[in-house]
C-alpha positions as CSV (number, residue, x, y, z in Angstrom):
1,L,-26.0,31.0,31.7
2,K,-22.9,32.4,32.7
3,S,-24.5,34.0,35.9
4,E,-25.9,30.9,36.4
5,A,-22.5,29.5,36.8
6,K,-21.0,32.3,38.1
7,T,-23.5,31.7,42.1
8,L,-23.4,27.8,41.7
9,A,-19.2,28.6,41.8
10,G,-19.8,28.4,45.4
11,S,-21.3,25.4,45.4
12,S,-19.7,21.4,46.2
13,T,-22.2,21.1,42.7
14,A,-20.6,23.6,40.9
15,Q,-17.8,21.4,38.4
16,M,-21.2,18.9,38.3
17,D,-23.2,22.0,37.3
18,T,-21.4,24.0,35.1
19,L,-20.3,20.8,33.5
20,R,-23.5,21.5,32.6
21,V,-24.9,24.6,32.1
22,S,-21.3,24.2,29.7
23,D,-22.7,21.9,27.3
24,R,-24.0,25.2,25.2
25,G,-21.9,28.0,25.8
26,I,-18.0,28.1,26.3
27,L,-17.8,27.3,30.0
28,K,-16.6,23.8,29.4
29,R,-14.2,24.5,27.2
30,R,-12.9,27.3,30.2
31,I,-12.5,24.3,32.7
32,L,-10.9,21.9,31.1
33,A,-8.4,24.4,30.4
34,K,-8.0,24.7,34.0
35,M,-7.2,21.2,34.9
36,P,-4.0,20.0,36.1
37,A,-2.0,17.9,33.0
38,P,-1.9,14.2,34.2
39,P,1.8,13.3,35.8
40,E,4.3,12.1,33.7
41,G,4.0,8.6,32.3
42,S,0.5,8.3,33.3
43,R,-2.5,5.8,31.4
44,G,-3.7,9.9,30.7
45,L,-6.0,10.2,28.0
46,Q,-5.0,10.5,25.3
47,L,-7.1,11.6,21.9
48,N,-4.4,10.9,19.7
49,P,-1.8,8.3,19.5
50,K,2.3,10.1,18.1
51,T,2.8,6.8,15.7
52,K,0.7,4.3,14.3
53,P,0.4,0.8,13.2
54,T,0.0,1.0,8.8
55,T,-1.0,-2.2,6.8
56,T,1.8,-2.0,4.7
57,K,4.1,-3.0,8.2
58,M,1.2,-4.8,10.1
59,K,1.2,-7.5,6.4
60,Q,5.7,-7.1,5.9
61,V,5.7,-7.9,9.9
62,I,2.9,-11.6,8.9
63,G,4.3,-12.3,6.0
64,Q,8.3,-12.6,7.6
65,V,6.8,-15.1,10.1
66,L,4.5,-17.0,8.0
67,A,7.9,-17.2,5.3
68,E,9.6,-19.0,9.0
69,K,6.8,-20.3,10.2
70,L,5.2,-22.1,7.1
71,D,8.8,-22.2,4.7
72,N,9.0,-26.2,3.3
73,A,5.8,-28.0,6.0
74,N,3.5,-30.2,5.9
75,Y,-0.6,-30.4,6.7
76,Q,-0.6,-32.9,10.0
77,S,-4.3,-32.0,11.8
78,E,-2.4,-33.1,14.9
79,R,-0.2,-30.2,14.5
80,A,-2.1,-27.7,13.1
81,A,-3.2,-26.2,16.8
82,M,-0.2,-26.6,18.3
83,L,1.2,-23.6,15.1
84,T,-1.6,-22.0,14.8
85,K,-0.9,-20.9,18.6
86,E,2.9,-20.4,17.6
87,I,2.3,-18.2,14.4
88,A,-0.9,-15.9,16.4
89,D,1.9,-16.0,18.9
90,A,5.0,-14.7,17.5
91,V,3.1,-12.3,14.8
92,K,1.9,-10.5,18.7
93,M,5.5,-10.6,19.8
94,R,7.0,-8.9,16.7
95,L,4.0,-6.3,16.4
96,K,4.5,-5.0,19.8
97,E,8.4,-5.2,18.6
98,C,7.2,-2.4,16.4
99,D,6.8,-0.2,20.1
100,F,3.3,1.6,19.0
101,P,2.3,2.5,22.3
102,R,-1.3,1.8,23.7
103,F,-1.6,-0.4,21.4
104,K,-3.4,-3.5,22.2
105,Y,-3.6,-6.4,18.9
106,V,-5.4,-9.3,18.3
107,V,-4.6,-11.7,15.9
108,Q,-6.7,-14.5,13.9
109,V,-4.9,-17.6,12.6
110,V,-6.9,-20.7,10.6
111,I,-4.5,-23.4,9.4
112,G,-6.0,-26.3,6.9
113,E,-4.9,-28.7,4.2
114,Q,-4.6,-28.1,0.4
115,R,-7.8,-30.4,-1.1
116,G,-9.5,-28.0,-3.3
117,E,-12.0,-27.4,-1.3
118,G,-13.0,-23.6,-0.9
119,V,-12.8,-21.7,1.8
120,R,-14.8,-18.1,2.4
121,M,-13.4,-15.9,6.1
122,G,-15.0,-12.2,7.1
123,C,-14.9,-10.3,9.8
124,R,-16.9,-7.0,10.6
125,C,-15.8,-4.6,14.0
126,F,-16.6,-1.9,15.4
127,W,-13.9,0.4,15.9
128,D,-12.0,4.5,15.4
129,A,-11.6,4.5,11.7
130,E,-8.4,6.9,12.3
131,T,-6.6,4.8,15.3
132,D,-7.0,1.6,14.3
133,C,-6.3,-0.6,11.6
134,Y,-5.9,-4.4,10.0
135,A,-4.1,-6.4,7.7
136,S,-4.0,-10.3,6.0
137,E,-1.5,-12.0,5.0
138,T,-2.2,-15.4,3.5
139,F,0.5,-18.9,3.0
140,S,0.1,-21.4,0.9
141,N,1.8,-24.5,0.1
142,D,0.7,-28.2,-1.9
143,S,0.1,-29.5,1.1
144,L,-1.2,-26.8,3.2
145,F,-2.9,-22.7,3.1
146,C,-2.6,-19.8,6.7
147,V,-5.0,-17.4,7.0
148,T,-3.2,-15.2,9.7
149,T,-5.1,-11.7,10.0
150,A,-4.5,-9.2,13.0
151,Y,-5.9,-6.2,13.8
152,S,-4.0,-2.3,16.0
153,V,-6.3,-1.2,18.0
154,Y,-6.0,2.1,20.7
155,L,-6.3,2.5,23.7
156,Y,-7.7,5.9,25.2
């Protein structure tokens, strides 16, 4: 394999062929080690975030927003749609202010009237468990309930 890689080195497809040949050996690491580092400030591939959001921090942010927006609030169906957008935008903005680079946030807010009815919610996510996470908080009073879930997803 090493001799094959050396003979391919002179051809225009040397890098591609060497990578294909090197899947079984060490040559791939040598080629990648010789690649120049991306320029400062570029959006090159970063496999591990330096800092990442935690569920605890995200729950704290969501809880603060819910307390500010819904304290002493009464359920009004005509206002519920606008209120869900306000809460989602406020949570997303506050999470961005925490300054975790390369993370994107998805926020889901559900507001309903307290009528003694049951509500079930669930989610499924396909993501990298090492970097991505989510947090959910619930607020309720005599008039309404609100379930807010925020997802943080790392961009490689």
